[in-house]
N, CA, C and O of each residue as an XYZ file, in Angstrom:
924
protein
N     -71.056     35.146     16.055
C     -69.874     34.602     15.846
C     -69.416     33.862     17.180
O     -69.708     34.263     18.307
N     -68.761     32.878     16.939
C     -68.321     31.912     18.144
C     -67.174     32.527     18.645
O     -66.634     33.463     18.055
N     -66.705     31.988     19.860
C     -65.444     32.431     20.593
C     -64.255     32.147     19.734
O     -64.218     31.135     19.034
N     -63.260     33.038     19.772
C     -62.200     32.755     18.844
C     -61.466     31.586     19.472
O     -61.276     31.523     20.687
N     -61.030     30.601     18.555
C     -60.191     29.486     18.928
C     -58.747     29.810     19.401
O     -57.921     30.488     18.790
N     -58.592     29.180     20.642
C     -57.083     29.436     21.173
C     -56.180     28.664     20.419
O     -56.496     27.762     19.644
N     -54.710     29.171     20.756
C     -53.674     28.462     20.218
C     -53.624     27.285     20.475
O     -53.890     26.944     21.627
N     -53.240     26.207     19.408
C     -53.237     24.762     19.854
C     -52.109     24.415     20.607
O     -51.000     24.785     20.223
N     -52.269     23.626     21.827
C     -51.271     23.507     22.587
C     -50.278     22.428     22.082
O     -50.763     21.513     21.417
N     -49.167     22.431     22.281
C     -48.112     21.459     21.860
C     -48.218     20.045     22.591
O     -48.871     19.948     23.631
N     -47.661     19.114     22.110
C     -47.776     17.789     22.694
C     -47.130     17.941     24.229
O     -47.590     17.386     25.227
N     -46.085     18.722     24.200
C     -45.153     18.850     25.433
C     -46.068     19.671     26.439
O     -45.977     19.428     27.642
N     -46.812     20.486     26.045
C     -47.710     21.416     27.012
C     -48.815     20.308     27.628
O     -49.106     20.233     28.822
N     -49.361     19.476     26.574
C     -50.319     18.774     27.004
C     -49.858     17.555     27.987
O     -50.535     17.083     28.899
N     -48.704     17.204     27.636
C     -48.049     16.045     28.510
C     -47.820     16.608     30.035
O     -48.022     15.946     31.053
N     -47.364     17.949     29.987
C     -46.964     18.601     31.249
C     -48.222     18.605     31.975
O     -48.233     18.109     33.102
N     -49.319     19.116     31.464
C     -50.621     19.281     32.133
C     -51.062     17.890     32.657
O     -51.432     17.749     33.822
N     -51.010     16.802     31.716
C     -51.483     15.614     32.427
C     -50.573     15.141     33.555
O     -51.055     14.473     34.469
N     -49.381     15.432     33.533
C     -48.542     14.727     34.633
C     -48.884     15.591     35.955
O     -48.910     15.079     37.074
N     -49.119     16.836     35.726
C     -49.513     17.868     36.827
C     -50.733     17.279     37.501
O     -50.814     17.203     38.727
N     -51.748     16.833     36.616
C     -52.874     16.445     37.219
C     -52.816     15.009     37.750
O     -53.607     14.710     38.645
N     -52.000     14.139     37.309
C     -51.762     12.884     37.821
C     -51.183     13.028     39.239
O     -51.578     12.335     40.176
N     -50.144     14.043     39.354
C     -49.437     14.069     40.568
C     -50.251     14.649     41.565
O     -50.286     14.196     42.709
N     -50.924     15.653     41.183
C     -51.956     16.133     42.212
C     -52.984     15.276     42.813
O     -53.382     15.356     43.975
N     -53.383     14.435     41.903
C     -54.379     13.393     42.472
C     -53.599     12.327     43.296
O     -54.102     11.879     44.327
N     -52.390     11.916     42.862
C     -51.748     11.100     43.705
C     -51.256     11.665     44.993
O     -51.137     10.875     45.930
N     -50.957     12.895     45.173
C     -50.600     13.513     46.405
C     -51.743     13.728     47.281
O     -51.601     13.689     48.503
N     -52.930     13.964     46.698
C     -54.208     14.161     47.519
C     -54.643     12.796     48.104
O     -55.310     12.760     49.138
N     -54.268     11.669     47.447
C     -54.728     10.449     47.843
C     -53.847      9.911     49.165
O     -54.225      8.967     49.859
N     -52.884     10.498     49.349
C     -51.864      9.965     50.298
C     -52.527     10.552     51.757
O     -53.269     11.532     51.814
N     -52.068      9.687     52.983
C     -52.412     10.047     54.046
C     -51.665     11.256     54.595
O     -50.647     11.558     53.972
N     -52.030     12.101     55.788
C     -51.176     13.069     55.966
C     -49.890     12.682     56.460
O     -49.730     11.790     57.292
N     -48.886     13.424     55.893
C     -47.540     13.162     56.148
C     -46.818     14.380     56.604
O     -47.385     15.459     56.776
N     -45.518     14.167     56.799
C     -44.502     15.326     57.224
C     -44.502     16.334     56.061
O     -44.093     15.917     54.978
N     -44.911     17.605     56.157
C     -44.942     18.510     55.170
C     -43.508     18.513     54.471
O     -43.451     18.641     53.248
N     -42.395     18.380     55.206
C     -41.179     18.549     54.471
C     -40.740     17.379     53.612
O     -39.837     17.406     52.776
N     -41.495     16.364     53.932
C     -41.247     14.992     52.976
C     -42.060     15.224     51.802
O     -41.659     14.756     50.737
N     -43.170     15.893     51.837
C     -44.130     16.074     50.614
C     -43.354     17.142     49.834
O     -43.291     17.009     48.612
N     -42.721     18.248     50.457
C     -42.085     19.149     49.582
C     -40.830     18.596     48.847
O     -40.468     18.955     47.727
N     -40.172     17.604     49.691
C     -38.965     16.995     49.009
C     -39.377     16.141     47.927
O     -38.596     15.943     46.996
N     -40.481     15.631     47.946
C     -41.032     14.653     46.847
C     -41.364     15.477     45.734
O     -40.978     15.085     44.633
N     -42.069     16.653     45.813
C     -42.345     17.533     44.949
C     -41.040     18.129     44.180
O     -40.944     18.268     42.960
N     -40.138     18.424     45.075
C     -38.850     18.946     44.285
C     -38.179     18.010     43.594
O     -37.619     18.423     42.579
N     -38.052     16.654     43.898
C     -37.501     15.593     43.246
C     -38.117     15.458     41.964
O     -37.401     15.308     40.974
N     -39.552     15.498     41.851
C     -40.393     15.275     40.701
C     -40.016     16.472     39.889
O     -39.687     16.243     38.726
N     -40.008     17.752     40.317
C     -39.680     18.784     39.462
C     -38.400     18.708     38.756
O     -38.274     18.947     37.555
N     -37.285     18.304     39.691
C     -35.964     18.223     39.166
C     -35.962     17.043     37.984
O     -35.304     17.155     36.949
N     -36.661     16.088     38.248
C     -36.673     14.932     37.267
C     -37.264     15.618     35.852
O     -36.657     15.592     34.782
N     -38.366     16.139     36.038
C     -39.040     16.686     34.765
C     -38.176     17.622     34.117
O     -38.029     17.485     32.903
N     -37.605     18.506     34.676
C     -36.682     19.500     34.226
C     -35.548     18.750     33.451
O     -35.402     19.018     32.259
N     -34.771     17.868     34.023
C     -33.467     17.216     33.519
C     -34.000     16.405     32.197
O     -33.393     16.499     31.130
N     -35.113     15.648     32.335
C     -35.487     14.886     31.229
C     -36.044     15.794     30.015
O     -35.745     15.589     28.839
N     -36.889     16.817     30.458
C     -37.226     17.795     29.299
C     -36.055     18.351     28.691
O     -35.934     18.224     27.472
N     -35.113     18.989     29.399
C     -33.940     19.461     28.739
C     -33.037     18.511     27.826
O     -32.393     18.984     26.890
N     -33.020     17.294     28.105
C     -32.432     16.314     27.459
C     -33.193     16.021     26.042
O     -32.628     15.837     24.965
N     -34.467     16.017     26.259
C     -35.376     15.715     25.012
C     -35.330     16.911     24.140
O     -35.565     16.748     22.943
N     -35.006     18.312     24.678
C     -34.934     19.461     23.808
C     -33.617     19.212     23.068
O     -33.555     19.560     21.889
N     -32.530     18.623     23.670
C     -31.317     18.617     22.774
C     -31.485     17.478     21.890
O     -30.836     17.511     20.845
N     -32.302     16.381     22.130
C     -32.551     15.232     21.309
C     -33.436     15.291     20.077
O     -33.394     14.564     19.084
N     -34.279     16.350     20.358
C     -35.423     16.534     19.488
C     -36.629     15.446     19.684
O     -37.278     14.983     18.746
N     -36.803     15.143     20.955
C     -37.614     14.251     21.322
C     -38.724     14.648     22.286
O     -38.543     15.627     23.010
N     -39.856     13.960     22.345
C     -41.026     14.218     23.192
C     -41.374     12.840     24.040
O     -40.970     11.763     23.604
N     -41.995     12.899     25.037
C     -42.348     11.714     25.825
C     -43.691     11.093     25.183
O     -44.698     11.764     24.955
N     -43.581      9.924     24.964
C     -44.839      9.283     24.509
C     -45.134      8.192     25.578
O     -44.420      7.194     25.683
N     -46.191      8.419     26.350
C     -46.572      7.721     27.524
C     -47.015      6.329     27.335
O     -47.827      6.031     26.458
N     -46.460      5.416     28.197
C     -46.556      4.029     28.030
C     -47.462      3.760     29.472
O     -47.260      4.375     30.519
N     -48.328      2.878     29.310
C     -49.166      2.423     30.468
C     -48.263      1.864     31.451
O     -47.391      1.051     31.145
N     -48.478      2.329     32.743
C     -47.750      1.722     33.797
C     -48.452      0.651     34.427
O     -49.188      0.763     35.407
N     -48.130     -0.578     33.694
C     -48.626     -1.933     33.960
C     -47.563     -3.033     34.360
O     -47.891     -4.211     34.501
N     -46.464     -2.649     34.509
C     -45.429     -3.647     34.879
C     -44.763     -4.146     33.645
O     -43.808     -4.916     33.747
N     -45.234     -3.732     32.410
C     -44.735     -4.128     31.093
C     -44.136     -2.836     30.453
O     -43.928     -2.889     29.241
N     -43.834     -1.685     31.113
C     -43.552     -0.416     30.581
C     -42.319     -0.390     29.802
O     -42.221      0.304     28.790
N     -41.409     -1.098     30.225
C     -40.016     -1.066     29.709
C     -40.019     -1.811     28.126
O     -39.576     -1.364     27.069
N     -40.627     -2.979     28.386
C     -40.757     -3.616     27.106
C     -41.655     -2.943     26.078
O     -41.345     -2.985     24.887
N     -42.808     -2.292     26.514
C     -43.541     -1.730     25.481
C     -43.117     -0.451     25.056
O     -43.544      0.028     24.006
N     -42.139      0.273     25.940
C     -41.299      1.383     25.449
C     -40.388      1.064     24.436
O     -40.267      1.894     23.535
N     -39.761      0.100     24.394
C     -38.723     -0.489     23.599
C     -39.486     -0.858     22.167
O     -39.067     -0.477     21.074
N     -40.704     -1.682     22.366
C     -41.396     -2.064     21.369
C     -41.879     -0.885     20.554
O     -41.717     -0.891     19.334
N     -42.500      0.189     21.213
C     -42.750      1.387     20.452
C     -41.582      2.092     19.639
O     -41.794      2.480     18.490
N     -40.517      2.231     20.165
C     -39.282      2.677     19.592
C     -38.966      1.819     18.279
O     -38.726      2.415     17.229
N     -38.966      0.548     18.329
C     -38.678     -0.398     17.244
C     -39.718     -0.254     16.241
O     -39.402     -0.320     15.053
N     -40.931     -0.064     16.589
C     -42.070      0.211     15.550
C     -41.705      1.516     14.888
O     -41.682      1.600     13.660
N     -41.403      2.599     15.723
C     -41.127      3.868     15.144
C     -40.110      3.787     13.983
O     -40.241      4.421     12.936
N     -39.080      2.949     14.261
C     -37.841      2.759     13.564
C     -38.105      1.861     12.334
O     -37.262      1.805     11.438
N     -39.158      1.219     12.276
C     -39.367      0.377     11.050
C     -38.817     -1.019     11.265
O     -38.691     -1.816     10.335
N     -38.461     -1.316     12.641
C     -37.862     -2.608     12.705
C     -38.498     -3.698     13.431
O     -37.886     -4.704     13.789
N     -39.720     -3.487     13.639
C     -40.735     -4.214     14.246
C     -42.134     -3.954     13.506
O     -42.476     -2.799     13.255
N     -42.952     -5.072     13.156
C     -44.331     -4.827     12.558
C     -45.299     -4.466     13.689
O     -44.959     -4.626     14.862
N     -46.270     -4.074     13.417
C     -47.271     -3.681     14.446
C     -47.749     -4.754     15.148
O     -47.876     -4.581     16.360
N     -48.069     -5.904     14.654
C     -48.481     -7.147     15.333
C     -47.499     -7.712     16.326
O     -47.842     -8.489     17.218
N     -46.203     -7.273     16.128
C     -45.294     -7.757     17.345
C     -44.798     -6.641     18.103
O     -43.783     -6.867     18.762
N     -45.319     -5.421     18.158
C     -44.694     -4.282     18.811
C     -45.639     -4.310     20.098
O     -46.518     -3.473     20.304
N     -45.327     -5.434     20.975
C     -45.845     -5.490     22.309
C     -45.015     -6.005     23.262
O     -43.944     -6.520     22.939
N     -45.416     -5.920     24.529
C     -44.501     -6.362     25.741
C     -44.454     -8.078     25.710
O     -43.595     -8.726     26.308
N     -45.364     -8.574     25.032
C     -45.243    -10.055     25.228
C     -44.193    -10.535     24.128
O     -43.442    -11.461     24.434
N     -44.096     -9.948     22.847
C     -43.111    -10.300     22.005
C     -41.821     -9.983     22.503
O     -40.892    -10.785     22.404
N     -41.682     -8.706     23.106
C     -40.526     -8.221     23.437
C     -39.967     -8.934     24.712
O     -38.744     -8.890     24.846
N     -40.694     -9.580     25.658
C     -40.278    -10.405     26.691
C     -39.748    -11.692     26.146
O     -38.754    -12.188     26.676
N     -40.345    -12.288     25.107
C     -39.963    -13.525     24.526
C     -38.598    -13.407     24.118
O     -37.741    -14.230     24.439
N     -38.342    -12.210     23.287
C     -37.061    -11.794     22.638
C     -36.023    -11.761     23.795
O     -34.989    -12.424     23.709
N     -36.262    -11.096     24.724
C     -35.253    -10.910     25.777
C     -34.916    -12.104     26.403
O     -33.732    -12.429     26.494
N     -35.818    -12.803     26.851
C     -35.706    -14.126     27.545
C     -34.943    -15.099     26.716
O     -34.083    -15.820     27.224
N     -35.277    -15.139     25.291
C     -34.601    -16.149     24.455
C     -33.120    -15.800     24.229
O     -32.273    -16.681     24.081
N     -32.833    -14.480     24.207
C     -31.480    -14.052     23.979
C     -30.592    -14.392     25.172
O     -29.438    -14.807     25.065
N     -31.312    -14.154     26.452
C     -30.533    -14.260     27.663
C     -30.173    -15.907     27.877
O     -29.083    -16.300     28.294
N     -31.116    -16.642     27.572
C     -30.919    -18.080     27.643
C     -29.847    -18.524     26.662
O     -29.090    -19.432     27.007
N     -29.722    -17.960     25.470
C     -28.713    -18.423     24.613
C     -27.455    -17.790     24.938
O     -26.498    -18.240     24.309
N     -27.213    -16.873     25.751
C     -26.058    -16.096     26.285
C     -25.843    -15.984     27.687
O     -25.417    -14.913     28.119
N     -26.087    -16.980     28.504
C     -26.038    -16.999     29.955
C     -24.797    -16.296     30.506
O     -24.873    -15.516     31.456
N     -23.755    -16.566     29.939
C     -22.464    -15.826     30.566
C     -22.483    -14.497     30.500
O     -21.884    -13.902     31.395
N     -23.077    -13.807     29.574
C     -23.276    -12.440     29.558
C     -23.983    -11.751     30.543
O     -23.700    -10.593     30.849
N     -24.970    -12.450     31.106
C     -25.874    -12.010     32.078
C     -25.762    -12.528     33.624
O     -25.860    -11.759     34.581
N     -25.574    -13.751     33.726
C     -25.421    -14.373     35.064
C     -24.549    -13.634     36.084
O     -24.899    -13.470     37.252
N     -23.448    -13.219     35.596
C     -22.375    -12.472     36.489
C     -23.172    -11.253     37.132
O     -22.894    -10.883     38.272
N     -24.114    -10.671     36.424
C     -24.662     -9.419     36.968
C     -25.961     -9.738     37.852
O     -26.536     -8.793     38.392
N     -26.390    -10.914     37.997
C     -27.900    -11.215     38.630
C     -27.674    -11.826     39.978
O     -27.077    -12.896     40.095
N     -28.115    -11.202     40.924
C     -27.904    -11.813     42.234
C     -28.841    -13.219     42.415
O     -29.843    -13.329     41.708
N     -28.550    -14.106     43.212
C     -29.251    -15.347     43.556
C     -30.577    -15.079     43.862
O     -30.759    -14.202     44.706
N     -31.718    -15.719     43.295
C     -32.989    -15.512     43.672
C     -33.421    -15.845     45.032
O     -34.440    -15.351     45.513
N     -32.589    -16.761     45.733
C     -32.821    -17.061     47.163
C     -31.925    -16.051     48.076
O     -31.758    -16.247     49.280
N     -31.451    -15.115     47.473
C     -30.669    -14.049     48.204
C     -29.355    -14.180     48.469
O     -28.899    -15.282     48.779
N     -28.585    -13.088     48.383
C     -27.107    -13.024     48.566
C     -26.636    -13.750     49.833
O     -25.630    -14.459     49.828
N     -27.434    -13.540     50.969
C     -26.954    -14.050     52.264
C     -27.551    -15.302     52.624
O     -27.454    -15.735     53.772
N     -28.247    -15.994     51.590
C     -28.935    -17.212     51.857
C     -27.830    -18.408     52.078
O     -26.712    -18.207     51.602
N     -28.046    -19.494     52.688
C     -27.198    -20.610     52.821
C     -26.686    -21.223     51.584
O     -25.541    -21.640     51.408
N     -27.848    -21.234     50.588
C     -27.499    -21.644     49.122
C     -26.492    -20.787     48.446
O     -25.721    -21.228     47.594
N     -26.514    -19.664     48.809
C     -25.910    -18.561     47.939
C     -24.347    -18.619     48.256
O     -23.558    -18.163     47.427
N     -23.944    -19.119     49.326
C     -22.399    -19.239     49.739
C     -21.514    -19.977     48.605
O     -20.327    -19.726     48.395
N     -22.165    -20.775     48.023
C     -21.376    -21.566     47.129
C     -21.135    -20.929     45.800
O     -20.252    -21.351     45.053
N     -21.942    -19.872     45.477
C     -21.754    -19.302     44.149
C     -21.569    -17.813     44.348
O     -21.881    -17.052     43.432
N     -21.058    -17.326     45.542
C     -20.870    -15.915     45.877
C     -22.071    -15.026     45.590
O     -21.999    -13.902     45.094
N     -23.208    -15.669     45.968
C     -24.464    -14.819     45.975
C     -25.203    -14.459     44.530
O     -26.165    -13.707     44.378
N     -24.492    -15.199     43.524
C     -24.957    -15.025     42.110
C     -25.782    -16.052     41.823
O     -25.804    -17.004     42.603
N     -26.626    -16.055     40.636
C     -27.490    -17.041     40.257
C     -26.825    -18.304     39.647
O     -25.849    -18.240     38.899
N     -27.435    -19.464     40.030
C     -26.978    -20.569     39.514
C     -27.635    -20.885     38.213
O     -28.579    -20.197     37.823
N     -27.215    -21.814     37.579
C     -27.751    -22.183     36.019
C     -29.317    -22.327     36.158
O     -30.064    -21.694     35.412
N     -29.772    -23.143     37.092
C     -31.197    -23.398     37.350
C     -31.996    -22.237     37.572
O     -33.036    -22.043     36.942
N     -31.487    -21.331     38.579
C     -32.092    -20.106     38.929
C     -32.208    -19.202     37.741
O     -33.190    -18.481     37.569
N     -31.227    -19.252     36.955
C     -31.203    -18.355     35.627
C     -32.221    -18.767     34.694
O     -32.880    -17.953     34.048
N     -32.373    -20.130     34.603
C     -33.520    -20.401     33.693
C     -34.788    -20.174     34.236
O     -35.662    -19.881     33.420
N     -35.128    -20.243     35.517
C     -36.257    -19.714     36.173
C     -36.440    -18.376     36.010
O     -37.571    -18.017     35.682
N     -35.499    -17.459     36.177
C     -35.485    -16.117     36.044
C     -35.966    -15.668     34.581
O     -36.781    -14.759     34.427
N     -35.416    -16.355     33.565
C     -35.751    -16.165     32.223
C     -37.175    -16.509     32.022
O     -37.872    -15.788     31.307
N     -37.606    -17.446     32.540
C     -39.009    -17.980     32.411
C     -39.872    -16.881     32.915
O     -40.926    -16.619     32.335
N     -39.483    -16.227     33.959
C     -40.422    -15.271     34.648
C     -40.378    -14.096     33.789
O     -41.418    -13.441     33.725
N     -39.215    -13.645     33.012
C     -39.234    -12.543     32.267
C     -40.159    -12.799     30.897
O     -40.775    -11.870     30.374
N     -40.185    -14.081     30.409
C     -41.025    -14.282     29.415
C     -42.553    -14.435     29.501
O     -43.341    -14.220     28.580
N     -42.865    -14.859     30.810
C     -44.165    -15.437     31.079
C     -44.942    -14.573     32.111
O     -46.154    -14.750     32.232
N     -44.357    -13.739     32.783
C     -44.954    -13.018     33.916
C     -44.874    -11.548     33.531
O     -44.458    -11.072     32.475
N     -45.402    -10.867     34.704
C     -45.238     -9.299     34.616
C     -43.989     -8.880     35.355
O     -43.949     -7.758     35.859
N     -42.943     -9.731     35.454
C     -41.921     -9.366     36.170
C     -41.254     -8.075     35.548
O     -41.143     -7.952     34.328
N     -40.823     -7.133     36.428
C     -40.401     -5.852     35.994
C     -39.185     -6.060     35.221
O     -38.302     -6.812     35.634
N     -39.091     -5.394     34.059
C     -37.718     -5.326     33.323
C     -36.754     -4.202     33.646
O     -37.144     -3.046     33.810
N     -35.559     -4.551     33.728
C     -34.544     -3.445     33.833
C     -33.336     -3.690     33.052
O     -33.485     -4.173     31.929
N     -31.997     -3.395     33.535
C     -30.856     -3.356     32.636
C     -30.611     -4.539     32.015
O     -30.300     -4.499     30.825
N     -30.699     -5.755     32.666
C     -30.357     -6.812     32.036
C     -31.213     -7.093     30.793
O     -30.690     -7.578     29.789
N     -32.419     -6.819     30.840
C     -33.454     -7.024     29.686
C     -33.132     -6.062     28.729
O     -33.154     -6.360     27.534
N     -32.802     -4.817     29.156
C     -32.587     -3.686     28.176
C     -31.262     -4.132     27.071
O     -31.258     -3.995     25.848
N     -30.189     -4.693     27.936
C     -29.026     -5.020     27.384
C     -29.490     -6.286     26.258
O     -29.054     -6.240     25.108
N     -30.252     -7.218     26.629
C     -30.650     -8.321     25.897
C     -31.261     -7.912     24.713
O     -30.945     -8.473     23.664
N     -32.186     -6.913     24.726
C     -32.970     -6.372     23.497
C     -31.982     -5.477     22.667
O     -32.093     -5.401     21.443
N     -31.047     -4.827     23.343
C     -30.204     -4.009     22.487
C     -29.519     -4.925     21.591
O     -29.512     -4.689     20.383
N     -28.883     -6.052     22.121
C     -28.047     -6.974     21.431
C     -28.764     -7.788     20.430
O     -28.289     -8.119     19.343
N     -30.073     -8.121     20.921
C     -30.927     -9.011     19.980
C     -31.310     -8.272     18.568
O     -31.288     -8.844     17.478
N     -31.636     -7.013     18.761
C     -31.945     -6.211     17.661
C     -30.796     -5.317     17.049
O     -30.916     -4.639     16.029
N     -29.756     -5.414     17.765
C     -28.340     -4.692     17.258
C     -28.593     -3.301     17.117
O     -28.332     -2.736     16.054
N     -29.091     -2.677     18.117
C     -29.235     -1.288     18.125
C     -29.039     -0.805     19.605
O     -29.478     -1.450     20.558
N     -28.342      0.385     19.733
C     -28.162      0.855     21.124
C     -29.435      1.429     21.662
O     -30.361      1.914     21.012
N     -29.325      1.289     22.982
C     -30.594      1.903     23.748
C     -30.132      2.799     24.666
O     -29.300      2.421     25.491
N     -30.589      4.095     24.663
C     -30.122      5.259     25.477
C     -31.373      5.490     26.403
O     -32.518      5.656     25.983
N     -31.028      5.477     27.595
C     -32.214      5.721     28.775
C     -31.944      6.884     29.353
O     -30.943      7.064     30.047
N     -32.908      7.852     29.086
C     -32.773      9.365     29.653
C     -33.447      9.376     31.012
O     -34.609      8.987     31.125
N     -32.791      9.784     31.973
C     -33.051      9.827     33.396
C     -32.461     11.168     34.123
O     -31.623     11.950     33.676
N     -33.102     11.201     35.294
C     -32.579     12.345     36.190
C     -31.216     12.315     36.426
O     -30.630     13.387     36.577
N     -30.503     11.079     36.494
C     -29.156     11.017     36.715
C     -28.702     11.517     38.086
O     -29.476     11.888     38.968
N     -27.359     11.490     38.178
C     -26.391     11.505     37.156
C     -26.074     10.027     36.778
O     -26.224      9.211     37.687
N     -25.678      9.589     35.627
C     -25.637     10.318     34.477
C     -27.027     10.698     33.856
O     -28.038     10.068     34.166
N     -27.049     11.675     33.031
C     -28.499     11.901     32.480
C     -28.874     10.928     31.434
O     -30.070     10.710     31.238
N     -27.911     10.286     30.701
C     -28.302      9.050     29.743
C     -27.455      7.959     30.200
O     -26.332      8.174     30.657
N     -27.963      6.776     30.091
C     -27.300      5.594     30.319
C     -27.345      4.760     29.071
O     -28.450      4.366     28.700
N     -26.294      4.451     28.394
C     -26.143      3.799     27.043
C     -25.990      2.273     27.196
O     -25.193      1.835     28.025
N     -26.747      1.424     26.403
C     -26.542     -0.083     26.391
C     -26.422     -0.368     25.004
O     -27.265      0.020     24.196
N     -25.296     -1.104     24.647
C     -25.084     -1.639     23.346
C     -24.366     -0.630     22.408
O     -23.723      0.256     22.972
N     -24.389     -0.645     21.087
C     -23.745      0.149     20.299
C     -22.109      0.140     20.342
O     -21.445     -0.889     20.214
N     -21.592      1.375     20.532
C     -19.922      1.371     20.563
C     -19.519      1.137     22.078
O     -18.358      0.902     22.415
N     -20.598      1.225     22.973
C     -20.291      0.951     24.406
C     -21.071     -0.276     24.749
O     -22.111     -0.083     25.378
N     -20.737     -1.553     24.433
C     -21.535     -2.615     24.529
C     -21.260     -3.154     25.889
O     -20.601     -4.175     26.085
N     -21.847     -2.350     26.904
C     -21.653     -2.751     28.354
C     -23.081     -2.452     29.104
O     -24.106     -2.030     28.567
N     -22.890     -2.766     30.433
C     -24.109     -2.477     31.223
C     -23.829     -1.027     31.858
O     -23.006     -0.889     32.764
N     -24.539      0.008     31.345
C     -24.533      1.253     31.854
C     -23.390      2.065     31.346
O     -22.583      2.423     32.204
N     -23.190      2.392     30.219
C     -22.364      3.474     29.843
C     -23.024      4.820     29.881
O     -24.185      5.009     29.518
N     -22.118      5.855     30.397
C     -22.771      7.206     30.652
C     -22.620      7.975     29.441
O     -21.626      7.782     28.740
N     -23.548      8.878     29.094
C     -23.503      9.768     27.897
C     -24.151     11.026     28.310
O     -24.986     11.018     29.215
N     -23.819     12.083     27.709
C     -24.509     13.451     27.636
C     -25.648     13.479     26.683
O     -25.665     12.633     25.789
N     -26.644     14.395     26.779
C     -27.499     14.356     25.612
C     -27.105     14.881     24.240
O     -27.711     14.549     23.221
N     -26.004     15.766     24.251
C     -25.210     15.930     23.123
C     -24.543     14.710     22.407
O     -24.665     14.551     21.192
N     -23.875     13.906     23.156
C     -23.235     12.840     22.724
C     -24.279     11.736     22.111
O     -24.009     11.070     21.112
N     -25.476     11.633     22.822
C     -26.499     10.781     22.323
C     -26.960     11.203     20.975
O     -27.120     10.395     20.060
N     -27.208     12.704     20.844
C     -27.846     13.287     19.635
C     -26.808     13.068     18.534
O     -27.165     12.893     17.369
N     -25.566     13.077     18.890
C     -24.531     12.884     17.746
C     -24.535     11.467     17.279
O     -23.848     11.208     16.291
N     -25.191     10.550     17.832
C     -25.204      9.226     17.325
C     -26.451      8.901     16.349
O     -26.757      7.757     16.013
N     -27.037      9.918     15.998
C     -28.116      9.936     15.103
C     -29.482      9.221     15.585
O     -29.710      8.921     16.757
N     -30.355      8.995     14.496
C     -31.674      8.588     14.932
C     -31.788      6.926     14.954
O     -32.853      6.406     15.285
N     -30.805      6.242     14.639
C     -30.892      4.805     14.734
C     -30.434      4.410     16.140
O     -29.386      3.790     16.324
N     -31.190      4.760     17.049
C     -31.061      4.576     18.472
C     -32.400      4.472     19.305
O     -33.187      5.416     19.250
N     -32.652      3.505     19.975
C     -33.867      3.369     20.876
C     -33.414      4.392     21.995
O     -32.314      4.421     22.548
N     -34.521      5.242     22.214
C     -34.571      6.280     23.260
C     -35.784      6.142     24.088
O     -36.917      6.237     23.615
N     -35.527      5.914     25.345
C     -36.507      5.641     26.328
C     -36.290      6.516     27.469
O     -35.141      6.898     27.689
N     -37.277      6.894     28.248
C     -36.981      7.571     29.606
C     -37.295      6.831     30.727
O     -38.174      5.971     30.681
N     -36.683      7.068     31.707
C     -36.693      6.380     33.115
C     -37.149      7.417     34.154
O     -36.608      8.514     34.288
N     -38.163      6.987     34.860
C     -38.798      8.085     35.875
C     -38.837      7.283     37.258
O     -39.216      6.119     37.380
N     -38.391      8.093     38.241
C     -38.631      7.630     39.713
C     -39.636      8.210     40.351
O     -40.165      7.620     41.293
N     -40.102      9.557     39.916
C     -40.738     10.351     40.687
C     -41.914     11.072     40.113
O     -42.788     11.582     40.814
N     -41.898     11.094     38.687
C     -42.740     11.815     37.805
C     -44.274     11.360     38.010
O     -45.208     12.161     38.046
N     -44.379     10.225     38.116
C     -45.713      9.579     38.313
C     -46.268      9.227     39.747
O     -47.422      8.846     39.942
N     -45.488      9.366     40.549
C     -45.775      9.147     41.939
C     -46.245      7.564     42.125
O     -46.975      7.218     43.054
N     -45.762      6.703     41.182
C     -46.209      5.415     41.262
C     -45.007      4.599     41.321
O     -45.166      3.382     41.222
N     -43.842      5.056     41.463
C     -42.629      4.107     41.477
C     -41.941      4.350     40.161
O     -42.208      5.317     39.448
N     -41.006      3.391     39.856
C     -40.171      3.470     38.580
C     -40.987      3.023     37.494
O     -41.797      2.099     37.578
N     -40.732      3.765     36.380
C     -41.588      3.737     35.152
C     -40.575      4.064     33.942
O     -39.503      4.662     34.031
N     -41.172      3.528     32.801
C     -40.284      3.918     31.583
C     -41.249      4.471     30.539
O     -42.416      4.083     30.590
N     -40.910      5.265     29.677
C     -41.832      5.835     28.529
C     -40.890      5.880     27.406
O     -39.673      5.855     27.589
N     -41.496      5.954     26.107
C     -40.787      5.924     24.922
C     -40.609      7.479     24.486
O     -41.441      8.340     24.776
N     -39.526      7.708     23.819
C     -39.162      8.990     23.429
C     -39.317      9.131     21.862
O     -38.430      8.693     21.129
N     -40.308      9.670     21.412
C     -40.459      9.703     19.959
C     -40.066     11.088     19.455
O     -40.068     12.090     20.170
N     -39.751     11.065     18.245
C     -39.299     12.358     17.580
C     -40.354     13.298     17.774
O     -41.528     12.927     17.770
N     -39.969     14.688     17.973
C     -40.860     15.674     18.300
C     -41.646     15.957     17.143
O     -41.134     15.923     16.025
N     -43.065     16.285     17.353
C     -43.884     16.467     16.364
C     -44.040     18.122     16.214
O     -44.199     18.874     17.175
N     -43.967     18.532     14.847
C     -44.057     19.958     14.835
C     -45.396     20.558     15.185
O     -46.441     19.988     14.870
N     -45.372     21.659     15.809
C     -46.722     22.337     16.206
C     -47.334     22.934     14.930
O     -46.677     23.616     14.143
N     -48.679     22.624     14.769
C     -49.482     23.200     13.762
C     -49.689     24.826     13.837
O     -50.377     25.401     12.993
């Protein structure tokens, strides 16, 4: 007789083990540093994992890992739209999401330009004429970068995709707040929610997670899929 088979690990357990291995490899690759800094980094990572995991438990969600390639936010939202049946598989990628976000922003410049700093910098000579905010020409260049390059996506692009697909986007993070809401009943940049209030809005919500420390590679987004039952 062969050795008895062990109990199948849940996706949450497998995810935690993968993150521990990645973080261990990352920390081992760093040059010698102040031990107190390393301890602080580990504590921030642990706190982030705990807060996001607890929110996911309330929401009935689990992290679905997205490749950390600069397109993570767009791919995370594409995965959510695919899971919701709002996007076909051939369009569930960053390229399509970037085009949709850029197109929406270009059609509604007044909704986004007041929140975007000048590309030349808030303290540049050119910026003094428009209070450090983007000019129309700069905004067009910015939208072109969103559509055609690996420019990192953030709140403006999340808001654009929320409005384009007419669905709220809830971003789970270490916080505070634990969840930042875009679109839906709070059609603004960065409405605060608890996990319980997010759960009360049902399943027709895009839910993604935002990480600053979990991967040791900087800022990153993942998709939050419905929790799979353990066999």
